[in-house]
N, C-alpha and C positions, 0 to 999 in steps of 0.2 A: 598266482593261481590263474589259469586260463580256462575259457569255456568254449566249447564247440557245439553248435546246434545241429542236430541230426533230424531231418524231417522224414517221416515215413507214414504209411497209412495203416489204420486199424479198423477192423469192422466194429460197428456200433455195439456197445454193450460189453466189449472185450477189453476195455481199458483197465479194468480192475484185475484182469488176468495176468497182467504184468507183475503184480505184486503178490500173487497167490502161490500156492505150493507147486512143486514141479509137476504134480499130476494134472493140474489145470493148465499150466503153461508149458513152455519149452524147458526141458531140463538144462541145467547150466552147461553140461558137457554134451548136449545133444548134437547130432551131426548136422552140417549145413544141408546135406541132401534131404533130410527129413523136412527141413524148413521149406526148401524149394519145391518139394513134391506135394505140399499141403494144398488142398483145393482153395481157390480164391473166393472171397466173399462177394456177394452180389454187389453190383456197382452202386446201387442206391444206399448201401450200408457203409460205403467208404467215407471217411472223413480225415482231414489232415491233423496230425498230432506232432508235437515237437518234444524231443527228449534232449535234455541238456547233459552232455557228458563232461564231467569235471575231472581234470587231472592236474597234477603238479608238474612244473617243469622238471626235466631230468636233471639230477645232480651232476651228471657227467658234463653238462654244458649249460651255460646261461644264454646261449645264442642259438638262433634258428639257422644261421648260415655258417657258423664256425668263425673263428678268429683269424683274420688276415692282417691285423695290425697289432703290433706289440703293445702300443699304448692302451688299447682296449683291454687286452689280457692283463697287463701290468696294473691297470686301475682296479680291476677286480681283486687281484692279489693284495694290493695295498689296502683296499677297503676292508678285506677280511682281517688283515693285521691290525689296522687301527681299531676295529671293533674288538679285537682281542685285548688291546691295551686298555680300552674303556672298561671291558669286563673285569680284567685283572685288577685295575686300580679302583674300581667301584665308582666310576664317573658316569652320571647320566645327564640328560638334557644338555648335551654339550653345545656350547656356543663360543667358538674361537674369537668372534668379533668383540665379545664382552670380556674376553681374556680371563674367564673363570669357568669352572666346571662344577656343577652341583649334582648331588645325589638326592633324589627325592622320590616321587611316586613311580618313576620309570627307571628301568635298568635294562641294559643290553642283554639279550638272550644268550645264555651260555653256549647255544649251538653256534654262535658266531665266532667262537674261539678258534675255529679252523682257519687256515690261511686264506681260504676262499670258499665260495659256495653260496647257498641261499642264505640271506641274512634277514632275520626278523628285526623290524625296526625297534620295537620296544616290548617289554614284558612287565606287566604289573607286578610289583614286589612290595611286600609289607615293609614299611620303614623301620620296623623293629629288627628285621633281619640284616639290613644294610644300614649302618649308622650314617647320620648326616655328616658330610665333610665337604670341603672345598678344595679344588685344585685350580691351578693357574695355567695359562697358556705357556708360561715358562716351563712348567712341569711337563706339558705336552711336548715341548721342544726337546727337553732332556730325554724323554722317552724315545723320540725319533732317533736320537744319536746313540742311545744305549740298547735299543731293541736287537741290534745285529752285532754279534761278537766280532765280526770282521772289522768293525769300526775302531777296534783297539789299535789297528794299524795307523791311526792318526798320529801316534807318537813318533812316527818316522818323518813327519812333515818338517819339523825343525832340523833334523839331521840331513834331510834331502837338500834343504836350502844351504845349510852350513857346508855340506860337502862341495857344492858348486862354488860357493863364495871363497872357500879355502883351497880350491883347485886340487881336490883329492883325485885319485885315479878314476879313469872313465868307468871302469868296472864297478867301483863303489858308488859313483854318482848314478849310474844306470839302475843298480839294484835298489838303492835307497829311494830314488824317485819313482821307480816301478811300484814298490811297496806302498809308498805314500799315496799314489794315485788310485789304488784299488778302492779304499774307503771313500775317496772323493767322488769316484764314479758312482758308488752306491748312493751317497747323499745327494748327488746331482739328480738322480732319478727320483729320490724321495721328495725333494723340494719341487721338482717339476710336477709331480702328482699333486702336491699340496696346492700349488698355484692353480692347476687345472681344476681342483675341487671347488674353487671359489667362482668358477665360470660355468657357462652352459656347455652342452655336449659338443657343439661345433668349435667354440674357442678352446675348450679343453683338448679336443682332438688335435687341433692345429698346434697347440703348445707341446703335446706329446710327440707329434710328428716332427717338430723342429728340434726339440731337445732330447728326444728318445735315444739317440746315438751321438750325443754331443761330444763325448770323450774321443770316440773314434774320429769324428770330424776335426776336432781341435788338434789331435796328434797328426792327422794327415795334412792339415794346413801348415803346421809348423815344419813338417818334413818337406812340404811343397815349397815353402818360402826359403828353405835351406838348400833347395835344388836337388834333394835326394828323392828323385821320382821313383826309384826302385822300391824304397821303403814305403812310399805312399801306396803304390800298387799292391805290394806284398801285404801290408797291414790291412787293407780293405778287403782284398779277396780272401785273406786269412780269416777275417771276421766272419765272412760268409761260410767258409769251411767249418769254422768252430761252431757256429750256430746250427748249421744244416746237418752236420755229421756228429760232432761230439756231444752237443747239448741234446739234440733230438735222440741220438742213440742212447745217451745216459737216461733220458726220460723213459724210453721204451725198456731199457735194461732193468733199471731199478723198479719201475712200475710193474714190469712183468715178473719180477721176483716176488712181488706181493700179491698180484692178481694174475690168474692164468691168461686172461685176455682182457684188454681194455678197448672200449669202443670210443669213437670220436666222430664228429660230423665231417664227412669227406669233402663236402662242397667247398668250404673255405680252404682246406688243405690243398685241394686241386687248383684252386685259384692262385694260391701262393706259389705253387710249383710252376704254373703257367707263366706267372710274372718273372720268376727266376729264369725260366727258359728263354723268355723274351730278352732279358738282360744278357744271357749267354750269346744270343745272336748278335747283339750290339758289340760284344767283345770280339766276335769273329770278323766283323766288317773291316776294321783297320788292317788286320793281318792279310786278308784276302784281296782287298781292293785298294789298299794304300800304295801299292807298288813298291819297287825297290830301286835303290840308287840315290843319288844326291837330290833328285827332284821329288822323291817320295815323301819327304818330311812334311812338306806343306799339305800334301794330299792326306797323309795320315792324321795330321792335326785337324784338318777341316772335317774329315769323316768323323773323327772322335768327338768334335764339338757338336756336330749336327746330331750324332747318336746320343750324346749327353743331354741335349735339349729334349729329344724325343723321350728319353727315359724319365726326365723330370716331369714332362707333360703327362706321361703315363702314371707317374706317382700322384700327380695332382688329380687325375681322373679317378684314381683309387680312393683318394680322400673324399672326393665329391660323391662317389658311389656309397661310401660308408657313412658319411656325415650328412648327406643331403637326400639323394634320391631313394636310397634303400636303408635309411637309418633304422627302420623298424626291425630289420633282420639282425641288427647288432646290439639291440638294447638288452642290457642285463638288469642289474639292480639299479633302480632309479634313485636310491637314497645316496645323496652326496654328503660326504663326511670330511671335515678338515680338522686338523689338530692345532693349527696355528693361524693367526690372522693373515690376511692377504699381503699386507705390507711386509710381514716377517718372511713369508714364503718368497716374495719377489726379491727381497734383500739377500736371503740365503742363496737363491739361485744365482744372482749376480756375483756374490762373493765366491761361491764355490767355483763358478765358471772362470773367474779371474785367477784363482789359485791353480786350477787345472791348466790354464793357458801358460802360466809361469813355469810350473813343474814340467809340462810337456816339452817346453823349449829346452830345459836342462836334459830331459830324457833323450830327445832326438839328437842333441848335440854330442851325447856320449855314446851313441850307437857304434860308431866306427871303432873307437877305443875299446868298447866292451867286446866287440866281435874279435878284435885282435888279441885281447887279453885272454879270452876263453876259447879261442880258435873256432868260432862259429861264423857261418855265412850270414850276410845281411838278410838274405831271403828267408832263412830259418827264423831269424829274430822277428822279421815282419809278419810272416805267415803263422808262426806257432806261438811266439812269446808275447808280442804286443797285444794280440786280441784278448789275452787274459785280463789286461788292465780294465777295459771297458765292460767286460761281460761276466766277470767272476761271480758277482752277487746275483745277477739275473740268471746265470746258469744254476746256481744253488736253488733259487726260487722255482725255476722250471722243474727241476728234479723233485723238489719237495711237493709241489702240487700234483705231479704225476704219481707220486707214491700215495697221494690221497684220492686217487682215481678221478682227478680233474684233468684229463688228458687234453681236452680242448684248450684249456688255459696254457698248458705246457706247450702245445703246438703254437699258440698265439705268440708266446715269447720267442721260441726257437725260429719258426718260419717267419713270423712278423719282423723280427730283427734282421733276418737275412734279406727280406724284401726291402726294408727301409735302407739298408746299406747299398744294395745293388741298384735300386731305382732312384735313390736320393743322394746319399753321401758320396758315392763314387762319382756319379756324373757332376755333382756340385763341385768337387775338387777340380775336375776338368774345366768347368766354367770359370772358377776362380783363377786357375792358371791362365786361362785365356785373357782375362781382364788385368792380370798382373804381369803379363809378358812372359809367363813360363810355358815351356813346351810340354805341358802335361797332356798325355794322350791316353787312349784306351787300348793301345797296342801292348797286350800282355804277352809274356812268353807262351809259345804255342802249347807246350805241355801243361801249363797251368789252366789255359782255357779248356783243353781237352779234359783235364781232371775235373774242372768245374762242371762241364756238361755231363760227364759220366756220373758225377755225384748227384746231379739233379735227376737224372734218369733212374738211378738206383733208389733214391729217396721216393720218387713218384711210384715206383713198384711197391715199396713197403707201405705206402699210404693208400694203395688202390682199393684195398678191401675194407677200409674204414675200421680196421682192428689192428692192434699191436700186441706184441709179445716180446719176451726177453731175447729170443733168438734174433729177431730183426734188430733189436737194440745192439746186440753184440756184433752184428754185421756192420752197422754204421760206425760203431766205435773202432772196430778193426780197420775199416776203410780209412778212417781219419789217421790211425796209427801208420798205415801204409804210406799215406801221403806225407806224414811227418818224416818217416824214414827217407823217402825220396828227396824231400826238400833239404834234409840235413846234409846230403851228399851233393847237392846242387852247387855248381860253380857260379860264383857271383857274376852277374852280367853287368858289364860297364857301359 
């Protein structure tokens, strides 16, 4: 609940008129013209009065600026889900550090069962209604793994390892590792948020910024070390296309089917689009100024590395803006909730990351054989198929909150993830290639850069009026389908 103080002047003796019937004061629906035409009171009868206007924050958004970082939006979504778990299991006074959960005089408000939104910290409940029971942090860990049905795909992990160890066909290895990595990416995000929940806003923001797109980064690094630069480029720009067009379009489309129009804070969305346009300029530089011929390779690499450093610096400035200088604009619910102890979250994050690293190596190594077996181009696999690995669960979460009329959070996931990949993951692969002796550059095929910039322009037009509907959603999804059709027929570049 926020308060805004409005100062105005009242003539003496008229203070009670504010609380009287409409005959004595202004009618509720009276015109502004009548108010302005009223004769002023004598100067000696004027005195200063304050009226406190109280209003609840809009349920459409928890932020004054809008979400420009995926970690901020994802934290709100995860907080709502964890509150839902506590409500469903009847756990109150939750303390993961003591490794037990007790139900007593407090209980989570049932209004917190939505995936996100305003969360009431506690609600007094008669102990006769909810029986005393205990839960353990182990049960909380089990809830984390079982809350999402997509985690049933964990059964493919042993088959993925077995397929590589026994040298099955590349098509089988790719498909099995692909399916196994989808729930791993989901749990990597869950453990990242659990770890961040034990820290303050700054450290938590840095953790989310580092591990928010860890799967895309790991896959890109594996392809980079294998010398498959085309897959690196395609997978990263494909992730941006996926978030910017497919996810955002699905949010507008499905949200628009339930609500005629949905409003969101345009300021954060415009900032995100501006940052994506900035990264688009960086992609143009190597193509236009790298030159051509045998001597152009060094120029292209140098320009790419300098542009990558500037992009990373810009991403650092974004974090500084959000976590330090303007932190008040991005504060949502201050209630920090964790389901498992800090050590468990850290261990889970390390273990999941290690498994992702191993399976991503199997996945990348089978791409060529998979393309040959199914007659697909590597560009299509990189731009269209691989982005599903790291973003499937987040895509579902974004669409889900959009259908609950929480469009700012949906934008935070879609646009925030795009910004994180374009300003951090992509340039970081260039820097890693620089230090490992790989000629990884930011010189993308011209048509991909053109499609990227056109997509940014079209999305900016859809966001310009701070409202969305299903027609705009269908436009963005159709644009993504057009790009997929074109990429399908693209000839692989050697």
